[in-house]
C-alpha positions, 0 to 999 in steps of 0.5 A, a space after each residue: 699491238 705489233 707483235 715483236 719478234 725477238 731475234 735470237 741473240 748471238 753470244 760470241 766465242 769471247 763471251 763464253 765461260 771459261 773453263 778453270 785455269 789448268 793452274 788451279 788443278 795443278 795445285 790441287 794435285 800439288 797439295 795431294 801429293 804433299 799431304 800423301 807424302 806427309 802421311 807416309 813419313 808420319 806412318 814410317 816415323 810411327 814404325 820407326 819409334 815402335 821399333 826402336 823408340 820403345 826399346 830406347 825408353 826402356 834403356 833409359 828407363 833403366 838408366 835413370 830412376 829417381 832423378 839418378 843412375 841405376 844399375 842392374 848389376 848382378 853378383 855373378 856379372 861382376 865376378 866375370 868382369 873382375 876375373 877377366 882383369 886375370 894377373 893385374 900387374 900394378 907395380 914394376 921395380 927396376 934395379 941395378 946391381 953388382 953381383 959376383 961368383 967364384 969357383 975354389 979349387 980344394 987343393 990350390 989357391 985361387 991364383 991358380 986354380 980360380 975363377 971369379 966373375 963379377 957381373 953388373 945386372 939390370 932387374 925388373 920385378 913385377 908384383 900384382 895381384 891375380 884376380 882370376 882367383 877370385 870366386 863367387 863366394 869372395 863378392 857380396 852384391 846388395 843393391 848398389 853397395 859391394 863388397 870384394 875380398 881381394 887376393 893377396 899381392 904377389 910377386 909375378 916374374 923377376 928377370 934380368 934385362 941381358 941388353 942392360 946387363 954385362 959381366 964387369 971382370 972375369 978372373 981365372 987362375 993360371 991352370 984353370 978356364 972359365 966355368 960356363 955354367 958359373 955366369 948362369 948361376 950368378 945371374 939366378 943368384 941376382 934375380 934372387 937378390 933383386 926380388 928380395 931387395 924388392 919386397 923388402 922395399 914394399 913392392 907387395 903392399 905397393 901392388 895392393 894398394 893400387 890393386 885396390 885403387 884399380 879395382 875400387 874404380 872399376 866397380 864405381 864405373 860400373 855404378 857401385 856407390 859403396 865399394 868395400 874392399 876387404 
C-alpha cells in the first residue's frame, strides 16, 4: 500500500488560543479590593462598638428598667444639688410710699427752728429660702421617693430705688438749716416700713410656696416619682 506522508499542519497565528482578557483580571482585582475594604470597615466598626457601644448599652441599662426610667441618685448627691441653689429668691415685692421725718427744737417753734422732709420712695423687698442651710439630715432618699425638710422663708433684702425716689418737700425754719442726716434717717425708716408692709401682705408665705414648687420640680426632674416637702 502506498504510504501517505502526513504533512504537518501549520497553525495560523489567528487560530492560536487567546490569553484571558485583561478585563477579567481587572474585575478579580477589583473584587479583592472591595472585599478587603469591607473587612477593614467591619473590623473598625467592631472596635468602635466595643469601645463605645458597650458604654452606651450600660448607660441605657441604667436609664431604662422595666420599661421606665430608673434613677441612681444617692442622698449626698441630692444634698449637693439642692445646696447649689444657694439663696433661692422666689418673691419680689415692690411698693411706692410717701414717708416723712422732722427735727424739732425744744425751745423754738417749728416755723423758726424746725426741719421737715417728705420723701416719695420706691422700694423692693426680696424674699426666698436659703437652701445653702440644707443639712444631710434634712434629706431622706428611699428608692424613687424623697423627703426634704425646707428651711423657713426669709427676707433677703430691702432696698430703696434711688432712681425712682425723690424728695417731695423740704421745710426748714427761719433760723435753721437742713439737717444733712435727716434724709438718710427717713430712708432707713422707709426701708423698715416697706419690709413690714411686705410681711403683712404675706410675702413669706408666697416665698415658701414658690420655693416648694421650684424644689419639687427640680427633684422630679432628677427622676423622683414621690416628693414630700416638710
